[in-house]
N, C-alpha and C positions, 0 to 999 in steps of 0.2 A: 627452484620450487615456486610455484605460483601461489601467491598469498597476499592478503590484505590484513593489515594490523591496525586496529583502531586504538585510540588513546584519548585522554582528556575528559572522560566522564567523571562524575563524582556527585557529592551531595551539595546542593546549593539552595539558598533561601529564595522564596518567590521574589521576582524582580531582579534577580541576579543574572550573571552571564557565564557562559562557558564557551570554549573553543575546542571542538572535536577535530582530531586529525586522523587521517587514514593513509598509512604508508603502503605503497604497492611494490611488489617485487616479483620477478620471474616472468613478466609479460610486458608487452609494449604499451605501457600506460597511456601514452599520448594518443593512442588510437581508440580508446575506449570512452564511451559515455559513462560518467560516474554519478552515482546516486547515493543518497542517504535514506534509509528506511528506519522505522522504529516499530517496536512491538511492546505495548503495555500489557500488564498482567490480565489474562483472560480475553485479550483482544487479538484480532488478526494483525499481521504485519502490514504496515501502510507506508507508501512512498511519501517522503517528506519533501525532498528536493532533488533536482538533477541538474547536471551541467554537461554540455556537449564537449567533445574531445578537445576542441580549441579553446573552450571556455567562453565562447561568444554568446551562448544562449543558456539561460537558467530558467528553471521552472520550480514552482512551489505549490504545495497544497494550501488551500485557502486559509486554513487555521494557523499557519505560521508566517504568512506573508507580512512583511514589515518587521518581523522579529528575527527571522533566520536568514543567513546569507551563506550560500555555498560558493566556494572558490576552489581553484586548483593551481598547482605549480607543476607544470610538466617537467621542468628541469629537476625537480626534487621528487617526482613520482608520488606526489601527495595531494590529497583532496581534503578540504577543510569544511567545517560547518560552524559558523559563528552563531551562537544562540544568545539572544538578548531578551530581557524582560521575561524571564522564565516563569512559567505557571505550573501549578501542581499537575495539571493535565498533560504536561510535557514529560512527566515521569515515564520512562520506558528504557528498554535496551535499544541502543542505536546501532544500526548495522551499515557498513559500507558495502557498496555493490559496484562491480565493474561489468559492463555489458558491451559486447561486440559480437564476434562470431561464437563466443562462449560467455558464460556468466560466472563470475567469481564473487564469493561472499566472504566477508570478514567474520570474526568470532563475536563481535559486538562489544559495546561499552555501556555500562549502566549510568543513566542519568536519573537522579532522584531530586525532586524539587519539594522541599518541605521546610516548614519553620520549626 
């Protein structure tokens, strides 16, 4: 079964950190570009960060540069998103995405930043 399962979300105070994980199964993970998207209430889903299949190249949306770090472990079929210095505007459902000849989405994990 092809799937992505995110974990690691939660409620955190401004300035805090979280590490999101996305475990892949059912497909050749190491051949896929992996990305994290997020969708805040009332807003469109936006691309936050992506990483190439080998992990050699990463890209970030400007609003998260310097605070978010995407990484992957192809041996564990897992992609991570380290989020530091969280801000209330980071509140959203975070989705994992795998892209190659097809696209796979996870179910999302909620991140809420509030004091």
